[in-house]
C-alpha positions in Angstrom: -92.4 83.9 15.2 -88.9 84.3 16.7 -85.6 83.1 15.1 -85.1 80.4 17.8 -88.5 78.9 17.0 -87.7 78.8 13.3 -84.4 77.0 13.9 -86.0 74.4 16.2 -88.6 73.7 13.6 -86.0 73.5 10.9 -84.1 70.9 13.0 -87.2 68.9 13.5 -88.0 68.9 9.8 -84.5 67.6 8.9 -84.6 64.7 11.5 -88.1 63.6 10.2 -87.1 63.9 6.6 -83.9 61.7 6.8 -84.4 57.9 7.3 -82.6 56.4 10.3 -80.6 54.0 8.3 -79.4 56.5 5.7 -75.7 57.2 5.6 -74.8 60.4 3.9 -71.0 60.9 3.6 -69.1 62.4 6.4 -70.6 64.5 9.1 -68.3 67.0 10.9 -69.3 68.7 14.1 -67.5 70.5 16.9 -69.4 68.2 19.4 -72.0 65.5 19.7 -74.7 65.5 22.4 -76.0 62.2 23.8 -74.7 58.9 25.1 -72.8 58.1 21.8 -74.4 54.6 21.6 -75.1 55.1 17.9 -71.5 56.0 17.1 -69.0 53.4 15.8 -65.2 53.4 15.7 -65.1 56.2 18.4 -62.1 54.5 20.1 -63.6 54.8 23.5 -63.5 51.1 24.4 -60.5 48.8 24.8 -61.6 45.3 24.0 -59.5 42.2 24.7 -61.1 40.4 21.7 -60.2 43.0 19.1 -56.5 42.1 18.7 -53.3 43.6 20.1 -53.9 47.2 21.0 -52.0 50.1 22.7 -52.9 52.7 25.2 -50.6 55.6 24.3 -49.7 58.1 26.9 -48.8 61.6 25.5 -48.1 65.0 27.0 -49.9 66.7 24.1 -52.8 68.9 25.2 -53.5 70.4 21.7 -53.0 69.4 18.1 -52.8 65.9 16.6 -50.5 63.1 17.7 -49.2 61.4 14.5 -46.5 59.1 16.0 -47.1 56.4 18.6 -45.0 56.6 21.7 -42.2 54.1 22.5 -41.1 54.2 26.1 -44.3 55.9 27.3 -46.9 53.4 26.1 -48.8 50.5 27.5 -49.1 47.3 25.3 -52.0 44.8 25.6 -51.2 41.2 24.6 -54.4 39.3 23.8 -52.5 36.0 23.8 -51.3 36.2 27.4 -53.9 38.7 28.6 -51.2 41.0 30.0 -50.7 44.7 30.0 -47.0 45.7 29.9 -44.9 48.9 29.8 -41.2 49.6 29.6 -41.2 51.8 32.8 -43.8 52.3 35.5 -43.4 54.8 38.3 -45.7 54.5 41.3 -45.6 57.0 44.1 -47.9 55.2 46.5 -48.4 51.5 47.5 -48.6 48.7 44.9 -50.2 45.3 45.8 -49.5 42.4 43.5 -49.5 38.6 43.3 -47.4 36.0 41.4 -44.6 38.4 40.3 -41.6 36.7 38.6 -39.0 39.3 39.3 -38.8 42.3 41.7 -35.9 44.8 41.4 -36.1 47.1 44.4 -33.7 49.7 45.7 -35.8 50.3 48.8 -37.5 48.2 51.5 -39.6 45.1 50.5 -42.4 44.4 52.8 -44.1 41.0 52.5 -47.2 39.8 54.4 -46.3 36.1 54.8 -42.8 35.6 53.5 -40.2 35.9 50.8 -39.1 32.9 48.8 -35.5 33.1 47.4 -35.1 30.3 44.8 -36.4 26.8 45.0 -36.8 25.6 48.6 -35.1 28.7 50.1 -37.2 31.1 52.0 -37.4 33.9 54.5 -40.6 33.3 56.3 -42.4 35.8 58.6 -44.4 32.9 60.1 -41.8 30.3 60.9 -38.8 32.7 61.3 -36.5 30.5 59.3 -33.9 32.6 57.4 -31.2 31.3 55.1 -28.2 33.5 54.4 -25.8 33.0 51.5 -22.3 34.5 51.1 -19.5 35.2 53.6 -21.8 37.1 56.0 -19.5 40.1 56.1 -22.4 42.5 56.1 -24.3 40.8 58.9 -24.4 42.4 62.4 -24.4 40.6 65.7 -23.1 37.3 64.4 -20.8 35.3 66.7 -17.8 34.3 64.7 -16.0 32.5 67.5 -15.5 32.1 71.2 -12.6 32.8 73.6 -11.1 29.9 75.6 -9.7 30.6 79.0 -7.7 28.6 81.5 -7.7 29.8 85.1 -8.9 33.2 83.9 -6.2 33.6 81.2 -7.0 33.6 77.6 -5.5 30.8 75.5 -7.1 31.8 72.3 -9.8 34.2 70.9 -12.3 33.8 68.1 -12.0 30.0 68.2 -14.3 28.0 66.0 -13.3 24.5 67.3 -12.3 22.9 70.6 -10.3 19.7 70.5 -10.4 17.4 73.6 -7.5 15.1 74.2 -7.9 11.4 74.1 -9.8 10.1 77.1 -12.7 12.5 76.7 -16.0 11.1 75.3 -18.4 13.4 73.4 -22.0 12.4 72.8 -24.4 14.5 70.8 -27.9 14.5 72.2 -31.2 16.1 71.2 -31.5 19.7 70.1 -27.8 19.9 69.3 -26.6 19.5 72.9 -23.4 17.6 73.4 -22.4 15.8 76.6 -18.7 15.7 77.4 -17.4 13.0 79.6 -13.7 13.2 80.7 -12.3 10.1 82.2 -11.0 10.6 85.7 -7.2 10.3 86.1 -4.1 12.2 87.1 -1.5 13.5 84.8 2.1 12.9 85.9 5.0 15.3 85.7 8.5 13.9 86.1 11.5 16.0 87.2 15.0 15.4 88.5 17.9 17.0 90.5 18.7 20.6 91.4 16.1 23.4 91.5 12.7 22.0 90.5 9.6 23.9 89.7 6.4 21.9 89.6 3.9 23.0 87.0 0.6 22.7 88.9 -1.4 23.5 85.7 -0.1 20.6 83.7 -0.4 17.7 86.2 -1.6 16.7 89.7 0.9 14.0 90.3 4.6 14.8 90.3 7.5 12.4 90.5 10.9 13.8 91.5 14.2 11.9 91.2 16.3 13.8 93.9 20.1 14.0 93.5 22.4 16.1 95.6 20.8 19.3 96.9 17.2 19.5 95.5 14.9 22.5 96.1 11.2 22.2 95.2 8.9 25.2 94.3 5.7 25.5 92.2 3.9 27.6 89.6 0.3 27.8 88.3 -2.6 25.9 89.7 -6.0 26.8 91.0 -7.3 27.2 94.5 -8.7 24.0 95.9 -6.7 21.6 93.7 -4.9 18.7 95.4 -1.5 17.4 94.4 1.0 14.7 95.3 4.8 14.7 95.1 6.6 11.4 95.0 10.3 11.8 95.9 12.9 9.0 95.2 16.5 9.6 96.1 19.1 8.7 93.5 22.3 8.6 95.6 22.6 10.7 98.7 20.1 13.7 98.4 19.0 16.6 100.6 15.5 17.9 99.7 14.1 21.3 100.7 10.9 23.3 99.9 10.1 26.9 98.9 8.1 29.2 101.3 5.0 28.3 99.3 4.8 25.0 101.3 3.2 25.4 104.7 3.4 22.4 107.0 1.6 21.8 110.3 2.9 23.8 113.2 5.3 25.6 110.8 7.7 22.7 111.0 9.3 21.6 107.7 9.9 17.9 107.7 13.4 16.5 107.3 13.3 14.0 104.4 15.6 11.0 104.4 18.9 11.5 102.6 19.9 7.9 101.9 20.1 6.5 98.4 16.8 4.9 97.3 14.8 6.5 100.1 11.1 7.2 99.2 8.9 10.0 100.5 5.5 11.4 99.7 4.4 15.0 100.0 0.7 15.8 99.7 -0.8 19.3 99.5 -3.9 21.4 98.6 -3.6 24.8 97.0 -5.0 27.4 99.5 -4.3 30.4 97.3 -2.4 31.6 94.2 -1.7 34.8 92.5 -0.9 38.3 93.6 -1.9 37.6 97.2 0.7 34.9 97.4 0.7 31.2 96.9 0.0 29.0 99.9 0.1 25.2 99.8 -1.3 23.3 102.8 1.2 20.3 102.9 1.8 17.1 104.8 4.6 14.6 104.6 4.9 10.8 104.7 8.5 9.7 105.0 10.8 6.7 104.5 8.6 4.2 102.6 10.2 0.8 102.4 
């Protein structure tokens, strides 16, 4: 009989000779063969019902670990049923729900939205976004508008426009305001000598003429209509700059007597570099 047959028989005799429930001290072996169902305290199962436990991560590949790790371990809390660790590094994608705090140095991608504090949210569905702070790091934000008059700027980056009395502002739906400006003519008063009418400030001009009076203009926009009321104070001679163009090229001779009243009406034909032209007509000697 061979040696292998003798050993097999010896093993069979030992197994049959020892009762199944007999515990004989400590058995040491280099390995066990089988499913291990008969072994106890093998440490192969982590049970939530067996108290607080730790899964220790170690870099040891040989020898015996005698000290539990600190920063490199996972702790299971049976009271809250949570698994925690001091630091976790994940190279791929992590999906999670109901997280209290997220500290990210990269890009956060959310499927439905991000809630920032109670009642404040950035929603991918509704598109409602709330920003806090001075907005200095936001791009494409309009911080003000430029207001122009006759093509010339009267202020940039304005955040408010104030309408003078007489204008009525009504806020409608969707934040749209209706502005109603009462019709009326502003009046500019001038007297004696060389007079320049500011066509940008008024459409009605009253002149008290004394001595030799010459009338010219500045400003204004094409298509505007103006009136000039002239009342003599004492004897007065009134003349006009070359801006005034009268029918047939004939400048009217205004009355010179004290208290004489005349009316000049004109429409602005052109202004600016191409030259100012006023199409004018005269009504003389009102009494």
